[in-house]
N, C-alpha and C positions, 0 to 999 in steps of 0.2 A: 701318655697314647696306651688305648689300652691292648692288653694282654699281648704286650712287650714280650715275640720272641726272637732267637737267632735266622741271621738273613735263611739258613738252611731250614728250619724245622719249620719258619712262616711262611716259606717255600710250599713246605708239604701239608701246609694247614689252614690254608686258602686264603692266600692274599693271591693266630693264635689265637648227701640230700634223699630226700626221702624220695622214693619210686613217684612219677610222675606220668599221667596220663597222657596221649598230646594234645595240648592247648585247640583248643574247639579255635579255628579261624571264622568270624564270621565280624559284621559288623566294620568290613574292613576304612569306610569312610566316616563312622558316625561321628561328627561333630559336635560338640559340647553344648549346645542346643537340643540335638536328637537327642543325645543324652540322656539331656534333663525332661523329655518327654515332650518337648515346643514344638508345633508345628513348623517341617519343612517343606520346601517347593517342589513342583514337579520335577525342577535340574536336581534338587540333590539328589531326591530317589532314584533317579536313574543314575547317579553318578556312584551313588554307596553302590547299584548294583553292576556296575562297570568294574568299580573298587572292586568288588567281587569276583568278580570275570579274569580280571587279569593278575590277580592276588593266586586264586584255583590255579590257573593254567601257569603261572610265570612260577611259583613253585612243583608245578609236577615238570617244568624244561628244567629243573635248576634245585634236583633233590639231594647235590653234597651242598650247596648253600643253605636249601632247607634246614637240614637236619643242622647247620650250625645257629640259625636263627630261631628256632627252638621250634620247630614244625618237625613233623617224625611218621606222618604217613609214606612217604619214600626213604627210611632208612636203611630197605637193601636193594637200593637203586643207585646207580653212574648216570653223571649226565652223559650224553650224544653229543660228542662234537664232530660224527663224521656228515657227510656233504645234506643227509636227508635230517639231521637235526639242527644240523643249520641252520636248513632254509624253512624248517616247523619253527623257529624260534623267530625268523623275519615274518609268515606268513602270518603268527598269533598278533606279532607286537603290529604288524599295518594295520590288523584286524581292530585291532583296540586303540588302535591312532585313531580308523576311521570311527567309530564310533563315539572316541573322543570329541573328535569334531562338530557330529552332530547336536553336541551338549550349548544351551547358552550358558556359560558357565559365568555371565555376567547376572546371574539371577540366583546363582548359587549362594550359600553362607558364604560369610568371610575364611572360615576354614576350609567349606570345602574349594572354595577359590584356588588357595593356598593349595591343599592337597592336589587342587589338578592338576599345577603348575610340576609340583612334583613327579606327579605321575607321566606326562607330558616327556620329562625331564629323560624320567628311568627310560622311558617307552620308543625315542627318538633314539636315545644316546645306545640299547641293544640292537638299534637296526643296524644304526651307525657301524659299532663294534664290529656287527659281521659283514657289513656291505663294502667299507668305507677303508678303518683301522684294520681289519683281516688280520688281527693278531694271532690267530689260531693258524695263520699262515708261517708265519717266522718266530713267533713267539714260545718255546718249548717248556717256559712259567705255565702256560695256562694247563697244560696237558700234567705235569709232575705236583703242581699243585691240586688240581682236583683228586688225583691219585693218594694223596699223603690226607689232603682235606677228609678222604671219601670214609676212611679208617681213624683221623682223629677226631672227625664229628660225632662220629656213635662210640668213640671210651674214653674221653676226658671229660668228659662232666656224667655225675649221677642221675640221667633222666628218665633212667628204667633198670631194670632189675639188669645186675652183668650177665643171666643166661638168654635175654632176652638181646643187647645189645653184641653179646657174642659172634650171635645169627645172624644177625644183620649185618654183621661186619665177616662175616663169614661171606654174605652173597656178596658183598661188592668184592671180594679180596677176586671171587669167580671172575668178576667182569672188570678190573683191571688189567687184563691182557689183551680186552680187547681195546681200551683206552690208549692200551702203547699202540697196538697195530693204528688205532687212528691217527695216531700221533704221527709213525712213519708216514705216513700216508699223504698228510696234509701240510708236514713241512717242508716249505723249501730253501733247500741249503742255503742256495745261492740268496736268500731274501733274510738268514737267520744269525744274527751278531755272535760274533765268537764270543764274548764275553757271556750271551746270555747259553749259549751250545755248553761252555767249558765250566757254567756254574752248575745246570742241569747237569751235566754227567756225574759231577761233583758231590750234587744231593742225590742222587739216586739209589745210593744203596740208605741213603735217612729213612726210606721208606720202610725196608727190613728191621729200621731200629724203632720205630714205633710198634712191629710185631709184637718184636721183643721185649718193649716198656710197657703195652698194654696187650695181647694177644695172650701169652706166651704164659705168663702167669697165674694167666684169670683161666686154662682153657681147664683143667678139672673141675669145671663149675657144668660144664657139659658132659655131656654122657650119651650111649647107644649113637643112634643114627647121626645125632646130632655135632657131636664130639668127631664120629668120621666126616662130617662136611666140613668143619673148622679144621680138620689137620689136611684134608684135600685140598683145601682155600691155600692154607699158608703155603703148603708145598708145591701150588699151583704160582701161587705169587713168588716166591722164591725164584722159579724157575724164571718166571716172566722178566723178574731184574733184573738175572743174570743177563737174560737174550737182550735187553732194553740195553745194560750197558755195553756189552758188546756192539751195538749199532751207533751205540752213543758216543764211544771212543774210537771206532775204527769206520764210521759213514759221517753221522751229525759233524760231529770237529771237525774234523780236516777239510770238510767244504763249507763249511760257515762261512761265508761270506759277506752277512749283510751291515748296514751299518746302523748302531743301535742308537744316531741321533735321531726322531721324528721328523723333524725337521717344521717349520712359523706353521705351516697350512694346519697340518692335523694337530698339532700340537696345538693353537689355540684351539680347536675344534674339541679336540677331549679333554681341556679344560676347562671350557664352557659347561661341557658335562660332568668332570668331576667334582668342580667347586659347586656352581647354580649359583654362584653368585653375583655382587653387582661391578665386578671389579673386572678391568681387562688387563691383560698380559701385560698392557705397557705401563697402564697405572699400577700394578702391582710392579713394576721394575722398578720404576720410577721411587713411587713411597718404601720400597725395602731399601733400596739405596742410600736415600733421606736417613733412614731409620738406623741404618747400621754408624753413619755420618754422627747424627745426637747422640746414641744410646755409647758410641767407644767415647765421645765428648763428657758425658755424666759419668762414665766408669773412671776418667780423667780425675774430674775433680775430687770424687769418692777418695781416689787413689793419695793423692794432693793431702787429703783431712786424715785418712788411717798412717800414713808413711811420713808424715809433719817432722816426728819427734825422732826416728831413728835413723842411728848414726851412720848406715849401712845403705841409707834411701840414694835412691839415683837423683840426678837433676828433673824439676819440675817447673820451671818458668810460664808464668801466665801465657806465652805464645807460642808449644813446644813445635817443636820437627816432629813428623810422623815416628822416629828413631828412638825419641824421647817420651814421646805420648805411651810408646808402645813398652817401650823397657819401666815406666811405674806403673801403666796395670799389674803385668807379669811379676812385677816385684810385691804390688798389695794383694793380689788373686794366690803369690806362695803363700802367704800371712792365713788365709784361708786355706791351703789344702796342708799346711802343718795340724792344722785339727783336725783328725781324724781318727774313728775309732780303731780298738784294736782291731785283728782280724775276724778275732774269735767274740767279739761282741757287732757285729753287723745289724744281726736280726732284734737283738735289743734296743738298739740306738733308732732303728727303724718303727721298732713298737714304740716306743719314746714319745717320738718324735708324729707319730700320729695322735698319740693321745694328747699329747700339746696344743697341734693344728687344733683339732675337736671342741677343744678344751675355748681355746682362742675365740676361733669363730662364734660358739656361743654366749663366751664373756661380752664380747666386741658387737652380738649382734647382728650378724652381717649379713647372712641366710638362715632359713629354718632347714633346722638339722630333722633329719630320718629318725623315726624310734628306731628303727632297726639297725642297731651298730654291722657297720663291717666285716665279717670274718677275716681274721688277721691267720695265714697259711706259710709255708715253709714251702718255697717256688720246685717243683719238680727239676728233679738233679739235671733231666736234657736239657732245658730252658736257663742251665746259671752261668756268671759268667761275662754276661753281654751288660746287665742294670742291675742296680740294686731290688728293684722292685716294680710291679706294673698292677694295674689293675684287673681282672679276670671276671669280664660281664659272665650272665647266661647270656644264648641268645631275646630277645625281644618276647618270641612266644610262650619261651620256655618260662613260664607262672610259677611263682613259688620257690625257686633256686635261687642258691647263696650266688652273692657278688663277696669274691676275695680280695685282700688285697697281698696278694704274694710277694715274699720277704726273702731274698736271696744270702745265706750264708756265701762265704769265697769257699773256694772247691777246697778240693783238703788237699787234691795232688798240686796245687800251685806252690810255686817256691814263694820266699818270702817278698821276694822284687818284685813278682809279679801281683802278689796282691798290693804292697805299698804302691805301686804305679798304678791298677784300680782306685784304691783308697784316695790318690790323690783328686783324680775328678770326681768320685764317688762320697768327698769327704764328708763330716758334718753338718756342714749345715746345706750342701746340694739335697742328703739324706731328709732334710726340712723340709725342701722344695721338691722333691720328690713324693713326699707324701701328702704334702697342698695339692700337686698334682692330678695324680694317682688317685688319690682318695677324697681328701678332706678340708676344701670344699673342693675339689675339681672334681673327676671321673664317675667316683663313685655316688657322690650327693646327685652331680648332674642327672645320673642314671636313675637316683630311685626317685627325682622329680619327673623326670619325663616317662615313663615308665608310668604316671596318673591319668595323661592324657586317652581320650579312648581311641582315639582313631588307629587301626590295626595297619593299615595304609603307613603311615607316619612315622606308625614306632615300625614298621621292616626298613622301610626308605630312609632311617634316621641322616640324617648330615653328620658330614664325619669333620668339613669345616666348622661348627656350630660344639659340636662335642669336643674337638683338640682346642677348637676357639677361647671357648670356658675355661678351660683346662689352664691355657698357657693365661688369660684375663686371672684370672683365682690368683697366680702367682706374683701380678702386680698389685691385684688386691690388698693380698693379706700385707705385699712391705707398707704398701702405702699407711694402712691401716695399722702400724708399727708391730710389727710379729717381730721376735725375739728383742722386744723393748727398743728397736730400732734402731739397730746392730746392721753399721754399716757397710762390714764383709756381708752379713747378709743381703743386702741391696746389692752388694758388686757383683755378688754368687748368684744371685737372679738374676742381676742382668746379662751375666755372663750367657747363659743358660739361656736369656731373650736374643741374644744372637744366634743362637744355633735357632732357632726358627727362624730370622730376618735371612741367615744366610743358604737356611734349607731354598727360600723363596727365590732366591738370586743366583742358586745352583742349578735350578734347574732349569729356567730360560739359559743361563749360559751353555749349558752342555746340551741341551737336544735344540734349541733354536743359534745361539752364538758361535756354535764350534768351540765352544771350550778346550782346550787342554789338561793335562791331568796338571801341569803344575800353576796353571792360573786357579782350578780349582782350588788344590791344595794351599794357595796362599792366603784366597778368601779366607777359608776354614781356619790355619792356623795361624793367622798374621791377624787376621780381620778381628774376628769370631774367637781367638784364644784358643782352639779345639786341642786335644791333644794328634799327635802324629797319625798315630794307629785308630782313633777316633774317626781323623778324617779320612784317611785311607779307605777304612770302612762305608764310609759317605758318597764317596767317590765311586765304589762299586754299584753302589745302593743307586746313584741318580744314574748311572748307565743302562741299568734294568729294570727302574720304571720310571715313568714317565707322565705330570700332572699331578701326584699324589704326595711330595715334600712341600709346594705351595702350600695344605691344607691350612696346618697351622699358625702360618703368618695372615695369611686371607681372613680366615674364622676369629683371629683375635683380634684382625682391625675391622673388622664388621662390630663385634663386639664396645670396642673403643667407639666406634661412630654413632652407634646404637645409645652407648650411655649416654655421650654429650649429647646427643640430639635431646634426648628426654627429659637429664637437666636443661637444657637450656627450656625447652617446652614449661615445665612446673617451677623450675627458678626455687625460690623456697620451700616450696610444698615436694621436694625432690627428698624422697626416706627411700636408703639405699636396700633396706633389706626390700621393704617392699618391690621397689624396683627388680634387685633379683629373682625374688619369688614370683614374679610377672615374667619373667626373662625365661626362668625353667618351667613355667606354665605350661606353654607353649607344645611340649614333645619334639625338642630338638627337631624343628626345619630348617632351613639354612637361613642364615641368621639377616636377611636384610626381609624375607617376614615379619619375621619376629618386629624388626623396625618398624613396616607398616601395619601393623599391628595395633601397635603398642601405640601410635602417632595419629592412629586412625586411618593411614594413606591409602590410597589407592591399591590394592596386589596387581603387580605386577613385576 
């Protein structure tokens, strides 16, 4: 996952270099043939103009997200979630949709046919979110996320000189009280789930933590009127956060009576917009349940191999009971858990894992490796303690900025017991796996390839299932290629990590459609997927707070598997793995089904 943040920070940061001028937002839908100077049809010309019109209007209506993706025209503004702002969003998107309907998309280039469907999914989804899902009326996270993202987005990356970013942050902080007022006016406590209200109430003070982290240490870079405006903005924000906390604690939380389960009808609709994929909820559930059985059987086979000569090995018959299978896999995993770095050596272990993964990819010639190396940084302190590493990529419009592979040392204030528990999960082989997933050949490499595609629209609306699916796909690809000399315990850890991906998809449906209890959810995660109790407890909270996002990993990787299989079947002996990977990554990260249709010359649909 790119830019992995703790849940509180993630909400505050929008669900997480040399000074740059704002990247020009042009050629929003330029297909490769247009970039190469070839003629395009009148429909392509009309679609390019419409894409630009949508992009300009969408960025204007979503200034906080515009900053996140690298357009800095609106760094001093915050989204309007009031009635007028919501109506403006609906009116704008309906006008775009009418113009899109007027274009004969069958005459577009194949790449623009893809972009037209991506754009339609986004526009229809934005209308649906305002008019049907109405998260603005029941989900307080929408407001806390914007408030935190407003500050985090302009301060976390060095896209402009610090004084300029401080002035933008000051302007935004002055507008956050109005955002809080919209939150209090819009939310219907009877529709707000208790866990959403309680979570935002706990997170509210985190807004001031962002100020203390990013604003206060740099305030002296402003002087005169600019410094006064910054100080006034901070004082205004501190007062607003205190008033908001009182309202959250005394009004919203006590009166929050909504159901966190969104139900089958809304879930299916949201899933369609979220995934833009070829698999339905039923197909996702069926494949996930079959896959979790298959993977556990494979893990049992590995466990029998690695425990064969162990005197204290559990019973491992050919036809095990569920308890026997569980005990054998857990005993084998303990061998992996025991191999972990010392708490002071985590950063060095992660750096070595990245170097080893890069060397292996080059040696095996699995995919073209970008010339510019990913930069390794220490994870900022406020993000530590959740994962060992994450990939922090700049927004797609922030040209020329660095991608970071952020590595977390164990927090100094952790006891040895806490550190040991954490490193059992993030053991030596898991660190190797994270380097693969987050950087090489996962998120970093995919992002570097995808950035070369000329369509700005596709860059802005890049597919989460494509990106996350690719990162999960590379875990298996590297294992199959014999990484770490074919170490069976590495494959065991890789399969355990993959079980988390599968379980996410099952859990999301179970919670929001099937009415699962906490006990059912915890059994899936701790028993079926071998997750630690604390990790599973956190995922149970996440499943209540979000919907249709947890399946993105599983759906994405399944579509990557399906695409590779289809291309292999078509090419037979002519199939070349490196050429295949480079081709997949050349399309700019659209939904994976479009990659398959483009590669196999199938109709775009």
